[in-house]
PDB file of N, CA, C and O in Angstrom:
ATOM      1  N   MET A   1      36.064  26.008 112.936  1.00  0.00           N
ATOM      2  CA  MET A   1      35.199  25.259 112.051  1.00  0.00           C
ATOM      3  C   MET A   1      35.589  23.795 112.062  1.00  0.00           C
ATOM      4  O   MET A   1      36.743  23.446 112.309  1.00  0.00           O
ATOM      5  N   ALA A   2      34.629  22.957 111.796  1.00  0.00           N
ATOM      6  CA  ALA A   2      34.864  21.527 111.800  1.00  0.00           C
ATOM      7  C   ALA A   2      35.616  21.091 110.541  1.00  0.00           C
ATOM      8  O   ALA A   2      35.520  21.717 109.485  1.00  0.00           O
ATOM      9  N   ASN A   3      36.359  20.008 110.685  1.00  0.00           N
ATOM     10  CA  ASN A   3      37.058  19.427 109.535  1.00  0.00           C
ATOM     11  C   ASN A   3      36.144  18.443 108.831  1.00  0.00           C
ATOM     12  O   ASN A   3      36.363  17.233 108.892  1.00  0.00           O
ATOM     13  N   ILE A   4      35.117  18.956 108.161  1.00  0.00           N
ATOM     14  CA  ILE A   4      34.148  18.115 107.476  1.00  0.00           C
ATOM     15  C   ILE A   4      33.997  18.601 106.037  1.00  0.00           C
ATOM     16  O   ILE A   4      33.866  19.800 105.790  1.00  0.00           O
ATOM     17  N   CYS A   5      34.015  17.663 105.094  1.00  0.00           N
ATOM     18  CA  CYS A   5      33.819  17.997 103.683  1.00  0.00           C
ATOM     19  C   CYS A   5      32.368  18.422 103.474  1.00  0.00           C
ATOM     20  O   CYS A   5      31.446  17.740 103.922  1.00  0.00           O
ATOM     21  N   ALA A   6      32.170  19.547 102.794  1.00  0.00           N
ATOM     22  CA  ALA A   6      30.824  20.069 102.562  1.00  0.00           C
ATOM     23  C   ALA A   6      30.043  19.231 101.552  1.00  0.00           C
ATOM     24  O   ALA A   6      28.817  19.323 101.506  1.00  0.00           O
ATOM     25  N   ILE A   7      30.716  18.420 100.745  1.00  0.00           N
ATOM     26  CA  ILE A   7      30.048  17.634  99.706  1.00  0.00           C
ATOM     27  C   ILE A   7      29.718  16.220 100.200  1.00  0.00           C
ATOM     28  O   ILE A   7      28.554  15.818 100.185  1.00  0.00           O
ATOM     29  N   CYS A   8      30.724  15.472 100.631  1.00  0.00           N
ATOM     30  CA  CYS A   8      30.501  14.060 100.980  1.00  0.00           C
ATOM     31  C   CYS A   8      30.393  13.820 102.481  1.00  0.00           C
ATOM     32  O   CYS A   8      29.989  12.732 102.893  1.00  0.00           O
ATOM     33  N   GLY A   9      30.742  14.806 103.314  1.00  0.00           N
ATOM     34  CA  GLY A   9      30.625  14.637 104.761  1.00  0.00           C
ATOM     35  C   GLY A   9      31.798  13.897 105.393  1.00  0.00           C
ATOM     36  O   GLY A   9      31.712  13.477 106.547  1.00  0.00           O
ATOM     37  N   LYS A  10      32.889  13.733 104.653  1.00  0.00           N
ATOM     38  CA  LYS A  10      34.066  13.055 105.205  1.00  0.00           C
ATOM     39  C   LYS A  10      34.588  13.855 106.391  1.00  0.00           C
ATOM     40  O   LYS A  10      34.665  15.082 106.328  1.00  0.00           O
ATOM     41  N   LYS A  11      34.949  13.159 107.486  1.00  0.00           N
ATOM     42  CA  LYS A  11      35.426  13.830 108.693  1.00  0.00           C
ATOM     43  C   LYS A  11      36.564  13.028 109.314  1.00  0.00           C
ATOM     44  O   LYS A  11      36.858  11.926 108.850  1.00  0.00           O
ATOM     45  N   PRO A  12      37.212  13.556 110.353  1.00  0.00           N
ATOM     46  CA  PRO A  12      38.340  12.843 110.954  1.00  0.00           C
ATOM     47  C   PRO A  12      37.915  11.494 111.532  1.00  0.00           C
ATOM     48  O   PRO A  12      36.803  11.336 112.036  1.00  0.00           O
ATOM     49  N   ILE A  13      38.833  10.524 111.446  1.00  0.00           N
ATOM     50  CA  ILE A  13      38.605   9.243 112.083  1.00  0.00           C
ATOM     51  C   ILE A  13      39.686   9.045 113.138  1.00  0.00           C
ATOM     52  O   ILE A  13      40.747   9.664 113.066  1.00  0.00           O
ATOM     53  N   THR A  14      39.421   8.190 114.112  1.00  0.00           N
ATOM     54  CA  THR A  14      40.353   7.997 115.212  1.00  0.00           C
ATOM     55  C   THR A  14      40.904   6.586 115.208  1.00  0.00           C
ATOM     56  O   THR A  14      40.334   5.670 114.616  1.00  0.00           O
ATOM     57  N   GLY A  15      42.026   6.439 115.885  1.00  0.00           N
ATOM     58  CA  GLY A  15      42.662   5.140 116.002  1.00  0.00           C
ATOM     59  C   GLY A  15      43.811   5.244 116.978  1.00  0.00           C
ATOM     60  O   GLY A  15      43.844   6.151 117.810  1.00  0.00           O
ATOM     61  N   HIS A  16      44.745   4.330 116.884  1.00  0.00           N
ATOM     62  CA  HIS A  16      45.885   4.309 117.784  1.00  0.00           C
ATOM     63  C   HIS A  16      47.186   4.454 117.015  1.00  0.00           C
ATOM     64  O   HIS A  16      47.337   3.942 115.906  1.00  0.00           O
ATOM     65  N   ARG A  17      48.119   5.164 117.632  1.00  0.00           N
ATOM     66  CA  ARG A  17      49.498   5.177 117.163  1.00  0.00           C
ATOM     67  C   ARG A  17      50.164   4.026 117.896  1.00  0.00           C
ATOM     68  O   ARG A  17      50.110   3.969 119.124  1.00  0.00           O
ATOM     69  N   ILE A  18      50.788   3.111 117.175  1.00  0.00           N
ATOM     70  CA  ILE A  18      51.344   1.912 117.788  1.00  0.00           C
ATOM     71  C   ILE A  18      52.864   1.932 117.648  1.00  0.00           C
ATOM     72  O   ILE A  18      53.401   1.986 116.542  1.00  0.00           O
ATOM     73  N   SER A  19      53.542   1.888 118.787  1.00  0.00           N
ATOM     74  CA  SER A  19      55.003   1.875 118.774  1.00  0.00           C
ATOM     75  C   SER A  19      55.504   0.453 118.539  1.00  0.00           C
ATOM     76  O   SER A  19      54.725  -0.499 118.504  1.00  0.00           O
ATOM     77  N   HIS A  20      56.814   0.332 118.381  1.00  0.00           N
ATOM     78  CA  HIS A  20      57.413  -0.992 118.167  1.00  0.00           C
ATOM     79  C   HIS A  20      57.164  -1.910 119.371  1.00  0.00           C
ATOM     80  O   HIS A  20      57.036  -3.125 119.221  1.00  0.00           O
ATOM     81  N   ALA A  21      57.098  -1.312 120.560  1.00  0.00           N
ATOM     82  CA  ALA A  21      56.830  -2.079 121.781  1.00  0.00           C
ATOM     83  C   ALA A  21      55.329  -2.278 121.996  1.00  0.00           C
ATOM     84  O   ALA A  21      54.908  -2.761 123.047  1.00  0.00           O
ATOM     85  N   HIS A  22      54.534  -1.909 121.012  1.00  0.00           N
ATOM     86  CA  HIS A  22      53.072  -2.025 121.027  1.00  0.00           C
ATOM     87  C   HIS A  22      52.421  -1.170 122.119  1.00  0.00           C
ATOM     88  O   HIS A  22      51.396  -1.546 122.687  1.00  0.00           O
ATOM     89  N   ASN A  23      53.033  -0.012 122.406  1.00  0.00           N
ATOM     90  CA  ASN A  23      52.384   0.965 123.272  1.00  0.00           C
ATOM     91  C   ASN A  23      51.379   1.723 122.420  1.00  0.00           C
ATOM     92  O   ASN A  23      51.701   2.136 121.306  1.00  0.00           O
ATOM     93  N   LEU A  24      50.169   1.910 122.928  1.00  0.00           N
ATOM     94  CA  LEU A  24      49.119   2.575 122.171  1.00  0.00           C
ATOM     95  C   LEU A  24      48.894   3.980 122.697  1.00  0.00           C
ATOM     96  O   LEU A  24      48.826   4.199 123.906  1.00  0.00           O
ATOM     97  N   SER A  25      48.778   4.931 121.780  1.00  0.00           N
ATOM     98  CA  SER A  25      48.362   6.286 122.140  1.00  0.00           C
ATOM     99  C   SER A  25      47.384   6.738 121.067  1.00  0.00           C
ATOM    100  O   SER A  25      47.481   6.326 119.911  1.00  0.00           O
ATOM    101  N   LYS A  26      46.451   7.581 121.453  1.00  0.00           N
ATOM    102  CA  LYS A  26      45.401   7.980 120.527  1.00  0.00           C
ATOM    103  C   LYS A  26      45.918   8.936 119.451  1.00  0.00           C
ATOM    104  O   LYS A  26      46.815   9.741 119.699  1.00  0.00           O
ATOM    105  N   ARG A  27      45.344   8.834 118.267  1.00  0.00           N
ATOM    106  CA  ARG A  27      45.674   9.749 117.175  1.00  0.00           C
ATOM    107  C   ARG A  27      44.455   9.925 116.288  1.00  0.00           C
ATOM    108  O   ARG A  27      43.468   9.198 116.408  1.00  0.00           O
ATOM    109  N   ARG A  28      44.542  10.916 115.384  1.00  0.00           N
ATOM    110  CA  ARG A  28      43.454  11.200 114.449  1.00  0.00           C
ATOM    111  C   ARG A  28      44.007  11.281 113.042  1.00  0.00           C
ATOM    112  O   ARG A  28      45.112  11.775 112.821  1.00  0.00           O
ATOM    113  N   TRP A  29      43.224  10.788 112.090  1.00  0.00           N
ATOM    114  CA  TRP A  29      43.526  10.958 110.673  1.00  0.00           C
ATOM    115  C   TRP A  29      42.587  12.026 110.143  1.00  0.00           C
ATOM    116  O   TRP A  29      41.367  11.860 110.182  1.00  0.00           O
ATOM    117  N   LEU A  30      43.151  13.125 109.646  1.00  0.00           N
ATOM    118  CA  LEU A  30      42.340  14.231 109.153  1.00  0.00           C
ATOM    119  C   LEU A  30      42.160  14.112 107.642  1.00  0.00           C
ATOM    120  O   LEU A  30      43.092  13.716 106.943  1.00  0.00           O
ATOM    121  N   PRO A  31      40.972  14.451 107.126  1.00  0.00           N
ATOM    122  CA  PRO A  31      40.785  14.433 105.678  1.00  0.00           C
ATOM    123  C   PRO A  31      41.560  15.578 105.029  1.00  0.00           C
ATOM    124  O   PRO A  31      41.805  16.610 105.653  1.00  0.00           O
ATOM    125  N   ASN A  32      41.937  15.383 103.781  1.00  0.00           N
ATOM    126  CA  ASN A  32      42.677  16.412 103.040  1.00  0.00           C
ATOM    127  C   ASN A  32      41.660  17.412 102.480  1.00  0.00           C
ATOM    128  O   ASN A  32      41.134  17.229 101.383  1.00  0.00           O
ATOM    129  N   LEU A  33      41.395  18.468 103.249  1.00  0.00           N
ATOM    130  CA  LEU A  33      40.400  19.465 102.859  1.00  0.00           C
ATOM    131  C   LEU A  33      41.063  20.701 102.264  1.00  0.00           C
ATOM    132  O   LEU A  33      42.129  21.131 102.706  1.00  0.00           O
ATOM    133  N   GLN A  34      40.412  21.257 101.258  1.00  0.00           N
ATOM    134  CA  GLN A  34      40.878  22.480 100.615  1.00  0.00           C
ATOM    135  C   GLN A  34      39.733  23.484 100.606  1.00  0.00           C
ATOM    136  O   GLN A  34      38.576  23.111 100.418  1.00  0.00           O
ATOM    137  N   LYS A  35      40.059  24.769 100.812  1.00  0.00           N
ATOM    138  CA  LYS A  35      39.047  25.813 100.685  1.00  0.00           C
ATOM    139  C   LYS A  35      38.905  26.149  99.208  1.00  0.00           C
ATOM    140  O   LYS A  35      39.880  26.487  98.537  1.00  0.00           O
ATOM    141  N   VAL A  36      37.670  26.052  98.711  1.00  0.00           N
ATOM    142  CA  VAL A  36      37.419  26.210  97.280  1.00  0.00           C
ATOM    143  C   VAL A  36      36.225  27.132  97.078  1.00  0.00           C
ATOM    144  O   VAL A  36      35.258  27.096  97.840  1.00  0.00           O
ATOM    145  N   ARG A  37      36.308  27.965  96.031  1.00  0.00           N
ATOM    146  CA  ARG A  37      35.142  28.749  95.624  1.00  0.00           C
ATOM    147  C   ARG A  37      34.287  27.855  94.744  1.00  0.00           C
ATOM    148  O   ARG A  37      34.764  27.324  93.741  1.00  0.00           O
ATOM    149  N   ALA A  38      33.015  27.687  95.118  1.00  0.00           N
ATOM    150  CA  ALA A  38      32.134  26.791  94.377  1.00  0.00           C
ATOM    151  C   ALA A  38      30.766  27.431  94.209  1.00  0.00           C
ATOM    152  O   ALA A  38      30.362  28.291  94.991  1.00  0.00           O
ATOM    153  N   VAL A  39      30.061  26.993  93.173  1.00  0.00           N
ATOM    154  CA  VAL A  39      28.702  27.468  92.922  1.00  0.00           C
ATOM    155  C   VAL A  39      27.738  26.560  93.679  1.00  0.00           C
ATOM    156  O   VAL A  39      27.667  25.358  93.424  1.00  0.00           O
ATOM    157  N   ILE A  40      26.994  27.160  94.621  1.00  0.00           N
ATOM    158  CA  ILE A  40      26.017  26.407  95.411  1.00  0.00           C
ATOM    159  C   ILE A  40      24.694  27.159  95.354  1.00  0.00           C
ATOM    160  O   ILE A  40      24.604  28.305  95.794  1.00  0.00           O
ATOM    161  N   ASN A  41      23.667  26.506  94.809  1.00  0.00           N
ATOM    162  CA  ASN A  41      22.343  27.119  94.639  1.00  0.00           C
ATOM    163  C   ASN A  41      22.424  28.449  93.888  1.00  0.00           C
ATOM    164  O   ASN A  41      21.720  29.402  94.224  1.00  0.00           O
ATOM    165  N   GLY A  42      23.271  28.506  92.886  1.00  0.00           N
ATOM    166  CA  GLY A  42      23.397  29.702  92.069  1.00  0.00           C
ATOM    167  C   GLY A  42      24.272  30.790  92.661  1.00  0.00           C
ATOM    168  O   GLY A  42      24.473  31.823  92.022  1.00  0.00           O
ATOM    169  N   GLU A  43      24.801  30.591  93.864  1.00  0.00           N
ATOM    170  CA  GLU A  43      25.656  31.583  94.514  1.00  0.00           C
ATOM    171  C   GLU A  43      27.073  31.039  94.619  1.00  0.00           C
ATOM    172  O   GLU A  43      27.280  29.834  94.770  1.00  0.00           O
ATOM    173  N   VAL A  44      28.043  31.940  94.539  1.00  0.00           N
ATOM    174  CA  VAL A  44      29.438  31.551  94.706  1.00  0.00           C
ATOM    175  C   VAL A  44      29.779  31.645  96.187  1.00  0.00           C
ATOM    176  O   VAL A  44      29.670  32.708  96.798  1.00  0.00           O
ATOM    177  N   LYS A  45      30.197  30.505  96.759  1.00  0.00           N
ATOM    178  CA  LYS A  45      30.553  30.459  98.176  1.00  0.00           C
ATOM    179  C   LYS A  45      31.897  29.776  98.326  1.00  0.00           C
ATOM    180  O   LYS A  45      32.325  29.018  97.456  1.00  0.00           O
ATOM    181  N   ARG A  46      32.558  30.052  99.443  1.00  0.00           N
ATOM    182  CA  ARG A  46      33.819  29.407  99.764  1.00  0.00           C
ATOM    183  C   ARG A  46      33.519  28.270 100.737  1.00  0.00           C
ATOM    184  O   ARG A  46      33.002  28.505 101.829  1.00  0.00           O
ATOM    185  N   ILE A  47      33.843  27.035 100.340  1.00  0.00           N
ATOM    186  CA  ILE A  47      33.541  25.871 101.169  1.00  0.00           C
ATOM    187  C   ILE A  47      34.789  24.996 101.305  1.00  0.00           C
ATOM    188  O   ILE A  47      35.730  25.097 100.518  1.00  0.00           O
ATOM    189  N   LYS A  48      34.769  24.134 102.325  1.00  0.00           N
ATOM    190  CA  LYS A  48      35.836  23.151 102.507  1.00  0.00           C
ATOM    191  C   LYS A  48      35.423  21.871 101.811  1.00  0.00           C
ATOM    192  O   LYS A  48      34.354  21.321 102.078  1.00  0.00           O
ATOM    193  N   VAL A  49      36.290  21.393 100.904  1.00  0.00           N
ATOM    194  CA  VAL A  49      35.991  20.205 100.110  1.00  0.00           C
ATOM    195  C   VAL A  49      37.200  19.277 100.152  1.00  0.00           C
ATOM    196  O   VAL A  49      38.340  19.734 100.080  1.00  0.00           O
ATOM    197  N   CYS A  50      36.951  17.972 100.267  1.00  0.00           N
ATOM    198  CA  CYS A  50      38.059  17.016 100.249  1.00  0.00           C
ATOM    199  C   CYS A  50      38.580  16.868  98.818  1.00  0.00           C
ATOM    200  O   CYS A  50      37.861  17.122  97.852  1.00  0.00           O
ATOM    201  N   THR A  51      39.832  16.455  98.703  1.00  0.00           N
ATOM    202  CA  THR A  51      40.456  16.354  97.390  1.00  0.00           C
ATOM    203  C   THR A  51      39.826  15.263  96.538  1.00  0.00           C
ATOM    204  O   THR A  51      39.885  15.332  95.310  1.00  0.00           O
ATOM    205  N   THR A  52      39.225  14.254  97.165  1.00  0.00           N
ATOM    206  CA  THR A  52      38.537  13.203  96.412  1.00  0.00           C
ATOM    207  C   THR A  52      37.365  13.792  95.633  1.00  0.00           C
ATOM    208  O   THR A  52      37.171  13.478  94.459  1.00  0.00           O
ATOM    209  N   CYS A  53      36.586  14.648  96.292  1.00  0.00           N
ATOM    210  CA  CYS A  53      35.445  15.286  95.623  1.00  0.00           C
ATOM    211  C   CYS A  53      35.916  16.212  94.503  1.00  0.00           C
ATOM    212  O   CYS A  53      35.261  16.306  93.464  1.00  0.00           O
ATOM    213  N   LEU A  54      37.040  16.893  94.701  1.00  0.00           N
ATOM    214  CA  LEU A  54      37.586  17.761  93.652  1.00  0.00           C
ATOM    215  C   LEU A  54      37.995  16.940  92.439  1.00  0.00           C
ATOM    216  O   LEU A  54      37.702  17.319  91.305  1.00  0.00           O
ATOM    217  N   LYS A  55      38.677  15.809  92.670  1.00  0.00           N
ATOM    218  CA  LYS A  55      39.127  14.954  91.581  1.00  0.00           C
ATOM    219  C   LYS A  55      37.963  14.382  90.783  1.00  0.00           C
ATOM    220  O   LYS A  55      38.021  14.310  89.555  1.00  0.00           O
ATOM    221  N   LEU A  56      36.905  13.976  91.482  1.00  0.00           N
ATOM    222  CA  LEU A  56      35.759  13.335  90.827  1.00  0.00           C
ATOM    223  C   LEU A  56      34.811  14.335  90.172  1.00  0.00           C
ATOM    224  O   LEU A  56      33.851  13.935  89.513  1.00  0.00           O
ATOM    225  N   GLY A  57      35.071  15.634  90.345  1.00  0.00           N
ATOM    226  CA  GLY A  57      34.256  16.653  89.689  1.00  0.00           C
ATOM    227  C   GLY A  57      32.909  16.882  90.358  1.00  0.00           C
ATOM    228  O   GLY A  57      31.955  17.307  89.705  1.00  0.00           O
ATOM    229  N   ARG A  58      32.824  16.605  91.647  1.00  0.00           N
ATOM    230  CA  ARG A  58      31.568  16.812  92.379  1.00  0.00           C
ATOM    231  C   ARG A  58      31.340  18.282  92.717  1.00  0.00           C
ATOM    232  O   ARG A  58      30.259  18.659  93.169  1.00  0.00           O
ATOM    233  N   VAL A  59      32.365  19.114  92.496  1.00  0.00           N
ATOM    234  CA  VAL A  59      32.293  20.541  92.820  1.00  0.00           C
ATOM    235  C   VAL A  59      32.245  21.322  91.523  1.00  0.00           C
ATOM    236  O   VAL A  59      33.071  21.120  90.632  1.00  0.00           O
ATOM    237  N   GLN A  60      31.270  22.217  91.420  1.00  0.00           N
ATOM    238  CA  GLN A  60      31.170  23.076  90.242  1.00  0.00           C
ATOM    239  C   GLN A  60      31.822  24.403  90.571  1.00  0.00           C
ATOM    240  O   GLN A  60      31.353  25.139  91.439  1.00  0.00           O
ATOM    241  N   LYS A  61      32.918  24.707  89.864  1.00  0.00           N
ATOM    242  CA  LYS A  61      33.643  25.948  90.115  1.00  0.00           C
ATOM    243  C   LYS A  61      33.040  27.067  89.283  1.00  0.00           C
ATOM    244  O   LYS A  61      32.519  26.821  88.195  1.00  0.00           O
ATOM    245  N   PRO A  62      33.107  28.318  89.795  1.00  0.00           N
ATOM    246  CA  PRO A  62      32.549  29.446  89.037  1.00  0.00           C
ATOM    247  C   PRO A  62      33.374  29.730  87.784  1.00  0.00           C
ATOM    248  O   PRO A  62      34.577  29.472  87.745  1.00  0.00           O
ATOM    249  N   ALA A  63      32.714  30.258  86.775  1.00  0.00           N
ATOM    250  CA  ALA A  63      33.375  30.534  85.494  1.00  0.00           C
ATOM    251  C   ALA A  63      34.224  31.784  85.559  1.00  0.00           C
ATOM    252  O   ALA A  63      34.848  32.159  84.567  1.00  0.00           O
TER     253      ALA A  63
END
């Protein structure tokens, strides 16, 4: 499965790892995703959500 937040669409970004000698090698920054049970369209589903969305209350958890 892809590393994409189901709420905001946050996904990995790319860049370079830079050594002290300024040698560049490719790297990726992954979003902090958590598997969460959430209510979506009246159904309880397990989705991947970033911690930012969890903090801001964008996810409705089942009672």
